[in-house]
N, C-alpha and C positions, 0 to 999 in steps of 0.2 A: 530196462526193468523198472517198474514202479516201486514205491515204498512198501507195498504189500507182497512183493515177490511175484507179481503177476504182470503180464503184458499190459501196456497202457493204451491199447487200441480203444477206439470209440465203441467197440462192441463188448469188450470184457467187463467194463464197469457196470453198465446196466444189467448184464447177466448176473454178476455177483450180487448186486443190490437186490434183484428180484429173488435170488435164491437164499438170501440171508434168513428169511423167516417165511414160513408157509403162506402167510397172508400178505407179505410185502408185495408180491406181484399184483395182487388185487389193488393195493394202495397205489402202486406205480401206475397202473392203467387208469385208475380213477383220477390221478393228479393231472394227467394231460388230456383228459376227456371233457365232455360237457358237464360231468358231475360236479366239477369244481367251479364251473362258470358262475353259478348263482352266488357263491360266496365272494368272488371277485366283483361281481356286479353290485352286490349290496355294499361292499366296502368302498367302492370307488364312485358310485353314481349319486349317492344321497348327499345333498348339501349339508354343510356343517350345522345350520340352524335347526334342522330336524333329524340329524343323524341318529340319535338314540331311538327315537320313535320309529324312524324308517327302518333301521336295522331290526328292531323288535318285530315290526310288522312283516318284514321280509323273511326273517327266521321262522316266525310262526306259520306263515303261509307255506314256506318250504316244508316244514316238518309235518304239518297237517296233510299236505298233498302226498308226501312220502308215505305217511301212515295209510292214507286212502288207497294208494297203489298197492301197498303190502297186503291190505285186507281184501282188495278187489281181485288181485291176480289169481288166487286159487279158485275163486268163484267163477271168474271168466274162463279160466282154463277148463274147469269142469263143465261149464255150460256150452262153450263153443269149441273147445279143444285147445291144446297147447300151442299148436302151430299158428292158429288164427290169433290167439292172444299175443304171442311173440310178434307176429306180423303187425298187429295193431300198435303195440308199444314201439316197434321199430319205426313205423311210419310217423308216430308222434315225435320220436327223437330226430328223425330227418326234418320234420317241420320246424322243430326247435333250432336245429342247426341252420336252416335257411333263414329263420327269423334273426338269429344272432349275426349271421354273416351279412345279411342285407340291411337290417334295420337298427342294430345296436351300434351306438357311436364308439369310435376308438377312444380309449382313455389314456393311452401311453403318452407320457410327456405333457399332459394337460393338467391344469389345476382344477379343483372342484368348481371354482367360479367360471372358468372357461367351459367346463362341461355343462354347467347350469345354463349359460348363454346359448350353447349349441343345442341343448334340448328344447329351450323355449322357442328357438327359431324354427324347429321342426314342428 
């Protein structure tokens, strides 16, 4: 038995975390999805010399595009239908996944200077 009086299996902890708050399950799914990727990318890939400006530009770009999607979604859904709109955004997410999987460099265990050299070589 764990300290909370519940089983300590690998299944119970995520279930209890997701049920703690009505929105926690949304946060949980966001945390291990592509949604969090942009923030990891912005934090790890920008060299120290331009980090403040790079993070500013990255954040601005992210939020502007997020706003555009939020405003365009209802218009697209009305014009071409909900199914087609979801299909379009699903395809875009698949393309993003392929881009990240194939073209983004791995940052684990590397310094910013090593990442800078790796990006310049590409």
